[in-house]
N, C-alpha and C positions, 0 to 999 in steps of 0.2 A: 844396709846399716840403718837401724832404727834411730829416730831422733831422740835426744835426751830431753824428755819433757820436763824434768825437774829443773832444768836450767832456764826454761822460758819465763817463769815468774821473776827470777832474779834479773834477767835481761830487761823485762818490762819495768821493774822497779828502778833499774839504772837509767832507762830511757826517759822515765817520767820526769825526774828533776831537770833533765836537759830540755825537754819540751816546755816545762814551766819556765825555765830560764830564758829560752828563746821568746816565749810569749811575753814575759815581763820586759825583755829588751825591746821587743817590737812596740809594746804599749808606751814605753819610755820614749822611744824615738818619735812615735806619733804625737805624744804630748809635747815634746820639744818643738816639733814642726808647727803644731797648732799654736803654741805659745809665741813662737817667732813670727808667724804670720799675723796673729792678733796684735802683737806689740808693734810691729813695723807698720802695718797698714791701718792700725787703729780700728779694727773691724767691730769689736764690741762697743767702743765709744760712739760709733756711728749708727748703732742700733741694728747691726747686721750680723750674719754668721758666715762661716766658711762655706757651708752648703748653699746659702743664698748667693754668695759671690760666685760660686761655681756655676750655678744655674744661670745667673745673670750674664756671666762671661760667655757661656755656651750660646745663649740666646743672641747676644750681641754679635758673636762670630757668624752665626747663621744669617742674621739680619744683614750684616755688612758684606757677606760673601757675594752678593749680587754684583759688586764692583768687579769681581774677577771675570765676569761675563760682559758687563756693559762697558767698562773702561777700555779694554782692548779693542772692542768693536768700534768705539769712537776714534781711537788713535789710529786704527788700521785705515781709516778713511784718508789719512794724510801720509800714508806710506810707512808707518811704524810697524815693525815685525810683531805679529800677534803673540808669539811665544815670549818675546822680550817684554811686551806690555803686561802680560799676565804675571811674569816673574817680578817685574819692577813694582807692580801694584801690590803683590803679596808681601814683598820684602819691605817696601816703604810703610805699609800698614802695620806690619809686625814691629818694625823698629820704632815708629812714632808712638804706637800704643804702649810698647815696653818702656820707652822714655817717660811717657806721661804717668805710667803706673809705678815704676821703680824709682824714677828720679823725682817726679812731682807728687807722688802718693795721691794721684787723682784717678778715680775709676772711670776713665774716659777711653772710648775706643776711637782711634783716629785713622783716617784713610784719605787717599787722594779725592779731591772734589770733582764731581762730574761736571759742574759748571765750568771749572777751569779747563778741563779736558775738552769740553765742547768749544770753548773759546779758542783754545789752541788749534784744534783741528779745523773748525769751520770759520772762525773769525779772524784767524791769523794766517795759517798755512794756506788755506784754500783761496783766500782773497788777495794774498800778497805773494803768491808763488812766482810771479814774474819779476819781483823785485828782490826777494830774499829766498834762501834755500831752507830746507828742513833743518840743516845744521845751524843756520843762523837763528832759527826759531828756538832750537834747544839752547843756544847761547843766551838768548833773551831770558829764557826760564832760569838758567843758571845764575845770571846776573841779578835777576829779581830775587832769587833765593839769598844771594849775598847781601843785597840791600835789606831784605827783611830780617836776616840774622843780625845785621848791624843795628837796625831799629829795635830789635828785641834786647840786645845787650845794653843799649843806651837808655832803655826804659821808655822810649817814645811810644811803643805799641801799647804799653800799659796806660799811658796818659790818654792816647786816642780812645782806647776801650772805655776809659772812665768818662770821657766827655760825650761819648755817643749816647743818645737818649735810649731809655729802656724800650720805648715803642719801636725804635729802629731795630734793636736787637731781637725783639719778639717777632718783628716782621721778617727778619732774616731766617729765624728758626722755622717760621711757618712756610716761608718760601722754599727752604730746603726740603721740608716735608712734602710740599706739593710737587716739587720736581721729582723726588723719589717715587711718589705715588703715581705721577704721570708716566714715568718710565715703566713701572710695573703694569699699569693699565694698558699701555701701548704694546708691551711684550706679549700679552695674551689676547690682543686685538679687541679689547673691550672699548678702547678709544682708537679710532682709525682716522685717516686723513680725508679731507673733503675740499674740493677746489673752491667751493662757494663760501663755506663757513669755517674753513681750515680744519676743523675736527668734527667728528660726529660719533654717535654710539655705534659699536659694532654689533655683530650677530650674537644675541644672547643664548642661542641654542647650541653653541659649540661647547665641547667638553672643557677646554681650557678656561673659558669664561665662567662656566658654572663652578668649576673647581676654585677659581679665584674668588667668586662671590661667597662660596661656602667657607673658604678660609677666612675671609673678612668677618663673617658672622661668628665663626668659631673663636677667632682671636678677640673680637669685641665682647663676646659672652664671657669667656674665661677672664678677661681683664676686668670686666665689670664686677664679677664675683671674687676678684682678687685671688684666683687659684695660683698657688706657688708653682712657678715654672710653666704657666699657662701659655706664654708666647712660644717657648721652646717646644712644648708638646704639640702646639698647633703647627709649627713649622715641620716637625718630624712627621706628624700624622698626615698633613697635606702632601708632603713629599712622597710618602709611601703610597698614598691614594692615587697621586698622579702617575707614579710608575705603573701601578696596576691598571688603572683605567685607560691610560694612553698607551700601555704596553711598550714603554720606553725605559727599560731597566738599564742601569749603567753597566758597562762592560768592565770598567776598572774603577777602583776606589782610591788607589794610591798610585802615583806615577812620579818619576823623577822629572824635575824641571829641565827645559831645554833653553839654551841661551845661544843666540846667534850674534856674534860680534859684528856690529854695523860699522862701516867706514864713516869717518867724520869726527872732528874734534870740536871742543868748545872754543870759539873764537872771540876772545875779549876785545880784539881790535875792531870789532864791529861798532863799538862805541864811538870810534873816531872816523867812521866812514860817513862822510857828509851826504852821499847819495842815498843812504838808507836811514838817515837820522829821523825822517818824518814817520818812519814805521817803527824803528827800534825804541825810541824813547816813549812814545805813547803806549807801546805794548808792555814795556817794563813797568811803567806807572800803573797800567791796568792790572797786571799780575799782582803787584804789591798791594794796591788798594783792595782788590777782591780778597786777597789772603787776609788782610787785616780785618776787614768787615766780616769775613767768614769766621775767623777766630773769635771775634767779638760776639757774634751771634751764638756760635757753638758753646763757647765758655759760659755765656749767660744762661743758655737753655739747660745745659748739662749740670751746671753748678746749682741752678735753682731746683732741678729735679733731685739732686743728691744732697740738698740742704747744705751746700758748701759755699754759698754765696756770701761774700763779705760786703755788707751794706755800704761801708764808707768808701770803698774803692770800686765796687761793682764788678769785681773779678773773683775768680775761684781761689779759695784758701783751704788747703787740706787740714788746717788746724782748727777750723771753725767747728764748734760742737754741734752735734745733730739736734 
């Protein structure tokens, strides 16, 4: 049977309005989404665009993703399951960043602190394992979180962050950056241990070290010339180059998380155990103080970079004009 060619133009004419209608509906939906994002997050008022925010968010994700490798390695030293640490690090980072963005309208990426993880593993569990158990140390973390939440609700943390000098806040930001840089340099063996001087320069002729130095030059060059998405392009380019040069291609890009339920519960009664008081209370105070000063430094640094710093209070204010 031959096709009826006379009907084809009519079908095309009938289909064309449908296509135009779908196109208009799609454009309307995109405009609605764009308007909603701009109005809620005040993106134009801050001198930014949705495309800029997407690039910045992607760069922040790739920059922070090192925690998924480093944090579980640190916690594994004290007997924490590697899979549990990876999942907990990812979930806590996602939840805290979402709360900061959606609840506080602040463009901040939040994640667990490497310093606190190192103190937990090396300064608390490793040195007091004869007096307290791993479950006791988790209980101290939980109690310190309750105390910190109470201080936040009562406004004491805001008062503390106000009275902390700006020089201390800047020092905290610089210290965090140096710690992260040190972790990166040690991971590629650019900085290695030495019994006499503690640290020394590693072998510069290895491929990981050369890739690291090339990446630093690339990031610095693109940042100097203010190339949009320069950090993100540097991370992706260096990642692809390392896969090719080191011949270490990933076998899987997406995988379901694994969770192993560990035995042990939070024990609040540890507060009334006199035999452990000399360990419990200093540890709780250390966790709380480090968290407060970390928050103070991070809020000061990020708020200053985002032009959201309120001069009178010294804290972040999402309503401060850019």
